[in-house]
VEXLUMMI-500330 format. One record per residue (C-alpha): residue number from 1; x, y, z. Coordinates in steps of 0.001 Angstrom, whole numbers. Layout:
residues N
- resi;X;Y;Z
- NUM;X;Y;Z
...
***
This chain:
residues 170
- resi;X;Y;Z
- 1;-122775;-85380;-31903
- 2;-122962;-87588;-28811
- 3;-125380;-85392;-26857
- 4;-127481;-82500;-28003
- 5;-126187;-79613;-25892
- 6;-128414;-76776;-24804
- 7;-127442;-73251;-25818
- 8;-127436;-72269;-22139
- 9;-124925;-75027;-21289
- 10;-122672;-73972;-24157
- 11;-122767;-70369;-22944
- 12;-121919;-71405;-19380
- 13;-118972;-73444;-20648
- 14;-117812;-70484;-22734
- 15;-118114;-68195;-19726
- 16;-115990;-70459;-17539
- 17;-113061;-69821;-19869
- 18;-113119;-66094;-19067
- 19;-110790;-64506;-16536
- 20;-112423;-64643;-13080
- 21;-113608;-61287;-11756
- 22;-115084;-59995;-8500
- 23;-118532;-60990;-9834
- 24;-117608;-64504;-10984
- 25;-118428;-66335;-7742
- 26;-121856;-64689;-7446
- 27;-122539;-65485;-11090
- 28;-121626;-69137;-10564
- 29;-123829;-69311;-7470
- 30;-126762;-68020;-9523
- 31;-126036;-70402;-12397
- 32;-125752;-73400;-10049
- 33;-129515;-73502;-9550
- 34;-129921;-74515;-13203
- 35;-126501;-76046;-13852
- 36;-126320;-78323;-10803
- 37;-122914;-79725;-11799
- 38;-121454;-76366;-10706
- 39;-122547;-76766;-7062
- 40;-119657;-78926;-5791
- 41;-117132;-76386;-7089
- 42;-118633;-73518;-5114
- 43;-117386;-74674;-1708
- 44;-113784;-74678;-2953
- 45;-114155;-71296;-4665
- 46;-115759;-69645;-1627
- 47;-112609;-70463;369
- 48;-110185;-69525;-2407
- 49;-108875;-65971;-2781
- 50;-109739;-64481;-6170
- 51;-106028;-63984;-6823
- 52;-105448;-67762;-6598
- 53;-108389;-68489;-8907
- 54;-107007;-65978;-11393
- 55;-103519;-67461;-11089
- 56;-104862;-70931;-11926
- 57;-106822;-69503;-14874
- 58;-103687;-67778;-16155
- 59;-101514;-70869;-15681
- 60;-103964;-73085;-17542
- 61;-105231;-70855;-20331
- 62;-103013;-67812;-20790
- 63;-99379;-67966;-19772
- 64;-98208;-70994;-17840
- 65;-94539;-71761;-17187
- 66;-92705;-73325;-18929
- 67;-95669;-73406;-21339
- 68;-99390;-72836;-21280
- 69;-100854;-76281;-20621
- 70;-104361;-75780;-22026
- 71;-104484;-72909;-24526
- 72;-108187;-72610;-25459
- 73;-107465;-72020;-29145
- 74;-108034;-74398;-32038
- 75;-104893;-73307;-33875
- 76;-102734;-74070;-30829
- 77;-104070;-77614;-30668
- 78;-104372;-78426;-34346
- 79;-101498;-76425;-35814
- 80;-99111;-75965;-32896
- 81;-99166;-72184;-33215
- 82;-101397;-69277;-32308
- 83;-103356;-67504;-35046
- 84;-102711;-70267;-37544
- 85;-104530;-70749;-40849
- 86;-107558;-72205;-39067
- 87;-108307;-68685;-37782
- 88;-108910;-67543;-41344
- 89;-111178;-70547;-41993
- 90;-113249;-69896;-38884
- 91;-113443;-66168;-39594
- 92;-114759;-66961;-43071
- 93;-117268;-69419;-41574
- 94;-118576;-66732;-39200
- 95;-119101;-64417;-42156
- 96;-121029;-67067;-44121
- 97;-123513;-67454;-41244
- 98;-123840;-63702;-40760
- 99;-121681;-63216;-37665
- 100;-118931;-60697;-37095
- 101;-115733;-61506;-35177
- 102;-115641;-60416;-31539
- 103;-113154;-57600;-31217
- 104;-110114;-58562;-29185
- 105;-110762;-62318;-29353
- 106;-109246;-64649;-31934
- 107;-111903;-66445;-33974
- 108;-110571;-69846;-32859
- 109;-110952;-69098;-29128
- 110;-113034;-71867;-27566
- 111;-115353;-69394;-25840
- 112;-116218;-67795;-29190
- 113;-116696;-71187;-30856
- 114;-119056;-72328;-28079
- 115;-121029;-69073;-28330
- 116;-121312;-69641;-32070
- 117;-122569;-73190;-31461
- 118;-125196;-71821;-29048
- 119;-126217;-69255;-31653
- 120;-126615;-71939;-34323
- 121;-128739;-74097;-32016
- 122;-131051;-71146;-31394
- 123;-131644;-70527;-35093
- 124;-134864;-72143;-36248
- 125;-133570;-72830;-39735
- 126;-130004;-73786;-38883
- 127;-128310;-75549;-41753
- 128;-127094;-79058;-40977
- 129;-124045;-78231;-43053
- 130;-123277;-75162;-40914
- 131;-123652;-77178;-37709
- 132;-121454;-79999;-39020
- 133;-118840;-77510;-40208
- 134;-118583;-75992;-36750
- 135;-119093;-79066;-34573
- 136;-117378;-81844;-36515
- 137;-115028;-79775;-38652
- 138;-113694;-77657;-35818
- 139;-114730;-78405;-32231
- 140;-114625;-82205;-32389
- 141;-111139;-82040;-33895
- 142;-109483;-80674;-30752
- 143;-111808;-80030;-27798
- 144;-111655;-83646;-26516
- 145;-107842;-83356;-26244
- 146;-108151;-79902;-24670
- 147;-110615;-81332;-22116
- 148;-108257;-84230;-21297
- 149;-105383;-81808;-20783
- 150;-107531;-79549;-18623
- 151;-108776;-82405;-16456
- 152;-105211;-83623;-15915
- 153;-103605;-80206;-15337
- 154;-106031;-78236;-13196
- 155;-105960;-77904;-9432
- 156;-109510;-76528;-9222
- 157;-112683;-78589;-9102
- 158;-114429;-75994;-11285
- 159;-112061;-76586;-14185
- 160;-112194;-80355;-13672
- 161;-115964;-80094;-14045
- 162;-115550;-77885;-17110
- 163;-113325;-80577;-18617
- 164;-115864;-83309;-17862
- 165;-118715;-81288;-19363
- 166;-116696;-80657;-22520
- 167;-115717;-84324;-22816
- 168;-119367;-85312;-22460
- 169;-120267;-83278;-25552
- 170;-118214;-85493;-27874
***
């Protein structure tokens, strides 16, 4: 691992992948006191209607035309399909470390994987093998490419910063 990420940073990165809501801007403003890299994005978001922020989120992560440019799923990047075999592997990994899948979210969703990484970092007796399985065996295999795609495709400073933060982890 290039840098040792903090659990709070990993959780912020995971949260930025979520669909923007009415509360998202206020949440980002509060987080910007600790995560200073968020500050430059706030001026753009303050001026941007929530509908445009949501549209960019959807275009990038959910349902872009003619294709979704940055699907935040390991199976999409590594296997070229959604819900590929890697989902089973990750689901099994979660079980071995005592976690249950999050209902409604595929196990290979980047937000879930980052939350899992934060969880592992917070465990006092985290197994090096568990960390390596998650970080090197899964995240490092595709997140750098995802971050490159995101940086190139997005129109919002916030998502450019998300891409840079993700790239800096590897």
